[in-house]
N, C-alpha and C positions, 0 to 999 in steps of 0.2 A: 161847559167845563168850569168848575169852581176853583178859582185861584186864591192863594193865600199870600199876603204881604210877608216880607221877611220877619216882621215882628210877630205876626200871627203864627207863622211856621215855627219860629223860635219857641213860642209857647206850646205848640203841639209836640215838638220833638225834644224839648228840654236842652236844646243846643243854643248857645248864645248867638246873638246876631254877629258878633265878631268871629265866632267859630264858623258860622255859615258862610260868611264872606271869605274866610280863609279856605274852606273846603271848595268854594267856587273857584278861587284863584288856582288851586291845585288840580282842578278838574275832577274832583271826587263827587261833588254834589252840585250839579249844574242846574240852575233854576229853569223852569219851563219857559219863562219869558223874562227878558231883560228889556225894560223900556229904553229905547235908544235916545230919547230926549233927556231923561233925568237919571238913568242908570238904576232905577228901582228894580229890584228882583222880585219875581212872583213864582210861587211854587204850586204844584198840584198834588193830588193824592198819590200819584206814582212816585213822587219824591219822598213821601213818607217812609216807604219800605227801604229805600236806599239810605235814608238818614238813620233808620233803626239799625240796619246792618253796620253802618260805619260806627255808630255809637257803641254797639256791642263789640266790634273788633277793637276799638280804642280801649274799651274796658278790659279787654284781654291783652292789652299792651302791644298790639300790632302797630308797626310804624306806618306813617302816611304813605311811604313808598310801597310797602307790602299791601296795604289796603287798595292803593291804586292798581296794582297788578292784579289783585283778586277781582276787582270790579271789571277790569278789561277782559278777564278770562272767563268769568262766570256771570250768570243771571243772579240778581239779588236773592231770589228764593233759594238758590243753590249754594251760595257762598257759605253760610253758616253750616249747612249740611256737609259741605266739602271739608271744612277745617275741623269739624268734630269727629271725623273718621279716624 
């Protein structure tokens, strides 16, 4: 499994490190691994789709609470299809 540091993941998703930490705190985008010794966050390819969905929903001006509800209720692939109906 290929893991990305928070800095690498930030570059791949165009989300700032600060934003990624905030999304983790809110439970929207939970890293694949958090090192227990130093707190470093690591992400994998599965997190990329979730980040893409969150970014798109924020672009559409969805609130953090609404995004959280959608993520709980739907798979990443289905969220954008669901809201575009």
